[in-house]
C-alpha positions as CSV (number, residue, x, y, z in Angstrom):
1,M,-18.6,-21.4,4.7
2,A,-19.5,-17.4,5.2
3,S,-22.0,-16.2,2.6
4,L,-21.7,-12.8,0.8
5,D,-24.5,-10.3,-0.6
6,L,-22.7,-8.2,-3.6
7,H,-25.7,-6.5,-3.6
8,A,-26.2,-5.4,-0.4
9,D,-25.2,-1.9,0.9
10,P,-21.1,-1.6,0.9
11,V,-21.0,-0.9,4.3
12,D,-23.1,-4.2,5.2
13,L,-20.8,-5.9,2.9
14,T,-17.7,-4.6,4.6
15,A,-19.0,-6.1,7.9
16,A,-19.5,-9.2,6.6
17,L,-15.7,-9.5,4.9
18,V,-14.6,-7.9,8.3
19,D,-16.0,-11.1,10.4
20,I,-14.2,-13.4,8.2
21,A,-10.9,-13.8,9.7
22,S,-8.1,-13.6,7.1
23,V,-4.4,-12.8,8.5
24,S,-2.0,-13.5,6.0
25,G,-1.5,-16.8,4.6
26,E,-4.9,-17.6,5.7
27,E,-6.9,-16.3,3.1
28,A,-8.8,-19.6,2.1
29,A,-11.9,-18.9,3.7
30,I,-12.3,-15.2,2.3
31,A,-11.2,-16.1,-0.8
32,D,-13.9,-19.1,-1.2
33,A,-16.5,-16.5,-0.2
34,V,-15.3,-13.8,-2.8
35,E,-15.3,-16.9,-5.6
36,T,-18.6,-18.2,-4.7
37,A,-20.6,-15.2,-4.6
38,L,-18.8,-13.5,-8.1
39,R,-19.7,-16.7,-9.7
40,A,-23.4,-16.9,-8.6
41,Q,-24.1,-13.2,-8.5
42,A,-22.0,-11.9,-11.4
43,P,-22.5,-14.1,-13.9
44,H,-21.4,-11.3,-16.8
45,L,-18.0,-11.8,-15.1
46,E,-15.5,-13.8,-16.2
47,V,-13.8,-15.4,-13.2
48,T,-10.9,-17.2,-12.1
49,R,-8.7,-18.8,-9.1
50,D,-4.9,-18.1,-8.2
51,G,-3.9,-19.9,-5.2
52,D,-5.9,-17.2,-2.6
53,A,-6.3,-14.7,-5.0
54,V,-10.0,-14.3,-7.1
55,L,-10.1,-12.7,-10.2
56,A,-12.8,-10.9,-12.7
57,R,-13.3,-9.1,-15.5
58,T,-15.8,-7.9,-18.1
59,S,-14.9,-8.3,-22.0
60,L,-17.0,-5.8,-23.6
61,G,-14.6,-4.7,-26.0
62,R,-14.5,-1.0,-24.5
63,E,-11.5,1.3,-25.9
64,S,-9.9,1.2,-22.3
65,R,-9.9,-1.2,-19.1
66,V,-9.6,-0.1,-15.3
67,V,-8.3,-2.4,-13.0
68,L,-9.6,-2.3,-9.2
69,A,-7.2,-4.2,-6.9
70,G,-7.3,-4.9,-3.0
71,H,-5.8,-7.5,-0.7
72,L,-8.1,-9.5,1.1
73,D,-5.6,-10.2,4.2
74,T,-4.8,-8.2,7.1
75,V,-2.5,-8.1,10.2
76,P,-2.9,-10.3,13.0
77,V,-6.1,-10.3,15.3
78,N,-5.6,-8.0,18.3
79,G,-8.9,-8.4,20.3
80,N,-10.6,-6.3,17.4
81,L,-12.9,-9.3,16.1
82,P,-15.8,-9.4,15.3
83,G,-16.3,-6.2,14.2
84,K,-19.1,-3.9,15.7
85,R,-21.0,-0.5,14.7
86,T,-21.5,2.4,16.7
87,G,-23.8,5.8,16.0
88,T,-26.4,6.3,13.5
89,G,-26.4,8.1,9.9
90,D,-23.3,10.2,9.0
91,D,-21.8,9.6,12.7
92,E,-22.1,5.7,11.9
93,V,-18.7,3.9,12.7
94,L,-17.6,0.3,11.7
95,H,-15.1,-0.8,14.3
96,G,-12.8,-3.8,13.6
97,L,-9.8,-5.5,12.0
98,G,-9.8,-4.5,8.3
99,T,-12.4,-2.2,8.3
100,V,-9.5,0.6,7.0
101,D,-7.1,-1.9,5.6
102,M,-8.9,-2.5,3.5
103,K,-12.0,-4.6,3.6
104,G,-14.1,-1.3,3.1
105,G,-12.4,-1.1,-0.5
106,D,-12.7,-4.6,-1.2
107,A,-16.6,-4.5,-0.6
108,V,-16.8,-1.3,-2.6
109,F,-15.1,-3.3,-5.6
110,L,-17.3,-6.6,-4.8
111,H,-20.6,-4.3,-4.9
112,L,-19.8,-2.8,-8.3
113,A,-18.4,-6.0,-9.9
114,A,-21.7,-7.4,-9.3
115,T,-23.9,-4.4,-9.9
116,L,-22.2,-2.7,-13.2
117,P,-22.8,-5.3,-15.9
118,E,-22.2,-2.7,-18.6
119,P,-19.4,-0.1,-17.5
120,R,-18.3,2.0,-19.8
121,H,-14.6,1.1,-19.3
122,D,-14.2,-2.7,-19.4
123,V,-12.8,-3.8,-15.5
124,T,-10.9,-6.4,-14.0
125,F,-11.3,-6.9,-10.2
126,V,-8.1,-8.6,-8.4
127,F,-8.7,-9.4,-4.7
128,Y,-5.2,-11.0,-3.7
129,D,-3.4,-12.4,-0.7
130,C,-0.4,-11.8,1.1
131,E,0.1,-8.1,1.2
132,E,0.7,-7.5,4.6
133,V,3.8,-9.8,4.6
134,E,7.0,-9.6,2.8
135,A,7.0,-8.4,-0.8
136,V,7.9,-12.2,-1.8
137,R,5.0,-13.5,-0.9
138,N,2.2,-10.7,-2.3
139,G,0.0,-12.0,-4.5
140,L,0.0,-9.3,-7.1
141,G,3.6,-10.4,-7.6
142,R,2.5,-14.2,-8.3
143,I,-0.6,-13.1,-10.9
144,E,1.8,-11.1,-12.7
145,R,4.4,-14.2,-13.1
146,E,1.3,-16.6,-13.7
147,L,-1.4,-14.3,-15.2
148,P,0.0,-11.2,-16.5
149,G,-2.7,-10.6,-18.8
150,W,-4.9,-10.1,-15.7
151,L,-3.1,-7.2,-14.5
152,E,-3.1,-5.1,-18.2
153,G,-5.1,-2.1,-18.1
154,D,-4.7,2.0,-18.6
155,L,-5.7,2.7,-15.3
156,A,-5.5,0.9,-11.6
157,I,-7.2,2.0,-8.6
158,V,-5.6,0.3,-5.4
159,G,-8.4,0.5,-2.9
160,E,-5.9,1.3,0.0
161,P,-7.5,3.6,2.4
162,S,-6.8,7.5,1.5
163,N,-9.5,9.2,3.7
164,A,-11.9,8.8,0.3
165,V,-9.5,11.1,-1.4
166,I,-7.5,10.3,-4.5
167,E,-4.0,10.1,-3.6
168,A,-2.2,9.4,-7.0
169,G,1.1,7.8,-7.6
170,C,3.5,7.0,-4.4
171,Q,7.0,7.6,-3.2
172,G,9.9,5.4,-3.4
173,T,11.4,3.8,-0.3
174,M,15.3,2.9,0.4
175,R,16.8,1.1,3.4
176,V,20.4,1.4,3.8
177,E,22.9,0.6,6.7
178,L,26.3,2.5,7.3
179,R,29.0,0.5,9.2
180,T,31.6,2.3,11.2
181,A,34.8,0.1,12.4
182,G,36.8,0.6,15.4
183,T,39.2,-1.1,17.8
184,R,38.5,-2.9,20.7
185,A,39.9,-2.1,24.3
186,H,38.7,-2.0,28.0
187,T,36.9,0.8,28.7
188,A,39.1,1.2,31.5
189,R,41.8,1.7,29.1
190,A,39.7,3.3,26.3
191,W,42.5,5.1,24.8
192,M,43.9,1.8,23.4
193,G,40.9,1.5,21.4
194,S,38.8,3.0,18.7
195,N,35.1,3.2,19.4
196,A,32.8,2.6,16.2
197,I,29.7,3.9,18.0
198,H,31.2,7.6,18.6
199,A,32.4,7.1,14.7
200,L,28.3,7.3,13.6
201,G,28.4,10.9,15.2
202,E,29.3,12.4,11.6
203,P,26.7,10.7,9.7
204,L,24.0,11.7,12.2
205,R,25.1,15.0,12.1
206,R,24.6,14.8,8.6
207,L,21.0,13.7,8.8
208,T,20.2,16.4,11.7
209,S,21.0,19.1,8.9
210,Y,19.6,16.9,5.9
211,E,17.2,19.2,3.9
212,P,14.9,17.2,2.1
213,R,13.4,17.9,-1.5
214,V,9.6,18.9,-2.1
215,V,9.3,17.7,-5.2
216,E,5.6,18.8,-7.7
217,I,4.9,16.2,-10.0
218,D,1.5,16.9,-12.0
219,G,0.3,19.3,-9.5
220,L,1.1,17.1,-6.6
221,T,3.4,18.1,-3.9
222,Y,5.9,14.8,-2.6
223,R,7.7,15.4,0.4
224,E,10.9,13.1,0.9
225,G,12.5,11.8,4.0
226,L,15.5,10.7,5.3
227,Q,15.5,9.5,8.7
228,A,17.7,7.1,10.8
229,V,15.5,4.2,12.0
230,R,17.7,1.9,14.1
231,I,21.8,2.3,15.8
232,G,23.4,-1.1,17.0
233,G,26.7,-1.9,17.9
234,G,28.9,-3.5,20.9
235,I,29.5,-6.9,22.7
236,A,29.5,-5.8,26.5
237,G,29.2,-3.1,29.3
238,N,32.9,-2.9,29.4
239,V,34.3,-3.3,26.0
240,V,35.0,-0.5,23.3
241,P,33.1,-1.4,20.5
242,D,35.1,-2.2,17.2
243,S,31.8,-2.4,14.9
244,A,28.4,-0.5,14.7
245,V,25.8,0.2,12.2
246,L,23.3,2.5,11.6
247,A,20.1,1.9,9.3
248,V,18.6,5.2,7.4
249,N,15.4,5.0,5.8
250,H,14.9,7.1,2.6
251,R,11.3,8.1,1.3
252,F,11.9,9.8,-2.4
253,A,9.5,11.1,-4.9
254,P,8.7,9.6,-7.9
255,D,10.7,11.5,-10.4
256,R,13.6,9.7,-8.8
257,S,14.5,6.0,-9.9
258,P,15.8,3.5,-7.1
259,E,19.4,3.9,-9.0
260,Q,19.0,7.5,-8.5
261,A,18.2,7.8,-4.9
262,E,21.1,5.4,-4.2
263,Q,23.2,7.9,-6.0
264,H,22.0,10.6,-4.0
265,L,22.6,8.7,-0.4
266,R,26.3,8.0,-1.4
267,E,26.5,11.8,-2.0
268,V,25.1,12.3,1.1
269,F,27.1,9.8,3.1
270,D,30.3,9.6,1.0
271,G,33.6,8.6,3.2
272,F,31.3,5.8,4.8
273,D,30.5,2.2,3.9
274,L,27.2,2.0,2.7
275,T,25.1,-1.0,1.8
276,V,21.4,-0.9,0.1
277,V,19.2,-3.5,2.4
278,D,16.4,-3.3,0.1
279,S,14.3,-0.7,-2.1
280,S,11.2,-0.3,-4.2
281,P,10.4,2.3,-6.5
282,G,7.7,4.8,-6.7
283,A,5.0,5.4,-9.0
284,L,4.5,8.3,-10.8
285,P,0.5,9.7,-10.5
286,G,0.0,9.8,-14.1
287,L,-3.4,12.0,-13.9
288,G,-2.8,13.3,-17.4
289,A,-3.9,9.9,-18.7
290,P,-7.5,9.8,-20.0
291,A,-9.0,7.3,-17.5
292,A,-7.1,8.8,-14.6
293,A,-8.4,12.5,-15.4
294,E,-11.8,11.2,-15.8
295,L,-11.7,9.8,-12.4
296,V,-10.2,12.7,-10.8
297,A,-13.6,14.9,-12.5
298,A,-15.7,12.3,-11.0
299,A,-14.1,12.8,-7.2
300,G,-14.7,16.6,-7.7
301,G,-11.5,17.5,-9.6
302,T,-9.3,17.4,-6.5
303,A,-6.3,14.5,-5.8
304,A,-3.5,14.7,-3.4
305,A,0.2,13.3,-3.7
306,K,0.5,9.4,-1.7
307,L,3.2,9.9,0.8
308,G,4.1,6.5,1.1
309,W,4.7,3.0,-0.8
310,T,1.5,0.9,-1.9
311,D,0.8,-1.4,-4.6
312,V,0.4,0.8,-7.1
313,A,4.1,1.3,-7.7
314,R,4.0,-2.5,-9.1
315,F,1.3,-1.3,-11.6
316,A,3.2,1.4,-12.4
317,A,6.0,-0.4,-13.4
318,L,3.3,-2.5,-15.6
319,G,3.2,0.8,-17.5
320,M,0.1,2.3,-16.0
321,P,-0.9,5.3,-13.9
322,A,-2.1,4.1,-10.8
323,V,-4.0,5.6,-7.5
324,N,-4.9,4.9,-4.0
325,F,-9.0,5.4,-3.4
326,G,-10.3,3.8,-0.5
327,P,-12.1,4.7,2.6
328,G,-10.8,5.0,6.0
329,D,-7.7,6.9,7.6
330,P,-4.7,4.9,6.7
331,T,-3.0,6.2,10.1
332,L,-5.6,3.7,11.9
333,A,-4.2,0.6,9.9
334,H,-2.6,-1.7,11.7
335,T,-3.8,-0.4,15.1
336,Q,-6.5,-2.3,17.7
337,Q,-8.9,0.9,17.1
338,E,-8.9,0.6,13.6
339,H,-12.3,2.0,12.3
340,V,-13.7,3.6,9.5
341,A,-16.5,6.1,9.2
342,T,-19.3,4.4,7.1
343,I,-20.0,8.0,5.3
344,E,-16.6,7.2,3.7
345,I,-17.3,3.8,2.3
346,R,-20.5,5.2,0.9
347,R,-18.7,8.0,-0.6
348,V,-16.0,6.3,-2.4
349,A,-18.9,3.9,-3.8
350,E,-20.7,6.9,-5.2
351,V,-17.5,8.1,-6.9
352,L,-16.3,4.8,-8.6
353,R,-20.1,4.3,-9.7
354,S,-20.2,7.7,-11.5
355,F,-16.5,7.0,-13.0
356,L,-17.8,3.5,-14.3
357,A,-21.2,3.8,-15.1
358,A,-21.8,3.4,-19.0
C-alpha cells in the first residue's frame, strides 16, 4: 500500500497522491492510503470510512464548523501517469492526471488535517469517491444518506480547481430536448412529406437571437447561457425525416430554482414539445455568512462567481454557504496535458491555514 506523509510539503503530497491511480470506481487504494495516514498521523481527529470515502473531524466545541471536501477519483488515465515535475522555484509545474482535478486540493486538506490540531473552527474533512461519473454514484450523496451528520457545517469549501481564487456558489444546469414531428416521403417526392429537421429552424433561430441574463448576487456576476448541443433525426439518405430532436443546455444563475429555469425555457420555446432530461440547482454564494466572510478576508478580500456546476450545490442544498477554492486551471481538467503550478498549491495552503489557525 502506498504511504503518505501528511506533514510533508503539500506539493510533495500532491505528487504522491497523483501517483496512486484512482479512476472513478477504483478508489480503494487511495482511500486505504488516506485512511491509514489520517489514523496514524492525525490522532486528534475522529476518522471513519464509508465505502471508498474517508471522513475525519475535530470535536473541539468551537462555535462554528467548516467542511473541507475533495473527491479522490479521476477521469481515465490518458498516458499521463506517473506524474512529473518541470521548472524550479515559482516556475515549478507538476504534471499528471489529477494534478488539477483535484489532488492538489486533496493534498492541501490532508496536510491541514495533520498539522492543525486546534483550529479556531471545528473542521470536517471529506475525501469522497465517484465524483467524475453519473451523479447517482457520487460519494457525497451516499454520505448524505448514511452519515448526514458528517456533512453539517457553517461553510463548505470544495477543493475543485479555481486558479487559487475563491469562486463562490455555482450556476444551475439543465438539459432539455425539443422534438419535432413530420411525415416521411421519398426525397425525390419531398413535397409529399414534411421535414422534421427543417422544423427545428425556428427554435434554432430563437437560440441565435437569445440574450442571456447577467445577474449580480453578493457583488458577484453570474452570466447565464443557452446553447444547442446536439441535433438528431432522419433514418436514411433518401427519406424525408419524420422526427427530429434538438438538445439544449441551459446554465442559469443561482437566483433561479430549477422550476423557474424550466418555466423560462418553456416560454423561450413556446409552441414546441419540450422535455427536461436532467437538472441540478445552483448554489447562492452566501458570502454574507460570517465564516464565508472570514475566508474571503483571508484570501485578500476578493472572490469571483463560479461559472459552472460543482458539488458546492450539494452543500448549499443542505443549507450552508459553499465555495470552490483549489489550485489549478479548471480548463486543464480532464485533458492529457493536465498540470498545476506548484505556487498555487502553496497559495491555497497558506490561505486556508490563515483562515483556520487558532
